[in-house]
C-alpha positions, 0 to 999 in steps of 0.5 A, a space after each residue: 322624677 324623684 326628688 333631688 334629695 333621693 340622689 344624694 347618698 350619705 356616706 358615714 365616717 368620711 373623710 373621718 369618723 363622725 362625719 356623714 358625707 353628702 355624696 353627690 355622685 349618684 345625682 351626677 350619674 343620672 342625666 335627668 337629675 343633673 339637668 334638673 339640678 342645673 336648671 333649678 340652680 339657674 332659674 332664680 338668676 335668669 333675669 339678674 343680668 349675670 355676667 360671670 359665674 364663680 365656682 369653688 374648687 372642687 365640686 363647685 367646678 361641676 355645677 358652676 360652668 353648667 349654670 354659666 352655660 344656662 345663663 349665657 355667662 362666663 365661668 371663673 374658678 377659685 382655686 386652692 393656692 398655687 393652682 392658677 397659672 397667671 397672676 392671682 390674688 389670695 384670701 386667707 380664712 379661718 377653719 375650725 383648726 387653722 387656716 386655708 386660702 383661695 385664689 382667683 386670677 387677678 384679671 378674671 372679674 371686671 369692676 361692675 360685672 354681675 357675679 353669681 357664686 355657685 358651689 355644691 354645698 354650704 356648711 360653715 360658709 367659710 369657703 364661700 365667704 372667702 370667694 366672695 371677698 375675692 370677687 368684691 376685691 376685684 370689683 364684682 357685684 355679687 347677685 347671689 350664692 346658689 348651692 345644691 345642698 345646705 347643711 342648715 345646722 352649721 349655720 353657714 348662711 350667717 357668714 353671708 349676711 348681705 347675700 341672697 342665698 339659695 339652696 335646693 336641698 336643706 339638711 336640718 340635722 347631722 
């Protein structure tokens, strides 16, 4: 089987000029590559007693439920404000220009539950740091953060200094 990296397509100037977007849709369309990615995202956490896998909107919703199934755990989404139907808590965080926020249902994580954080990509780390703050506010114990792709040159890992961070594909340059 080819490397997982071979299934990631670079799309220049998307969503704006100067950005090289890492398109995961070729990986998602290939059953073998998708299965391998989910297995490799799950493997390091099989013996960690994970109760819940948290995924970030939107592409984290693709991998986190599959990892949860692999680990025999539940899945909890974090969403942009106003998208969750029941009582939610919010965490605002800084972007390069302005702020953003994530929400999670207030009853989705029980104190002491072991939580694995999963997203498709880590860039600056702001979204994952915000999601982790939500989980901790609810009393969850984070066992790690797993990503399909890490844009190493943006140093997002530095926003998660107290976490075990694992990524399957490391991109060193822009």
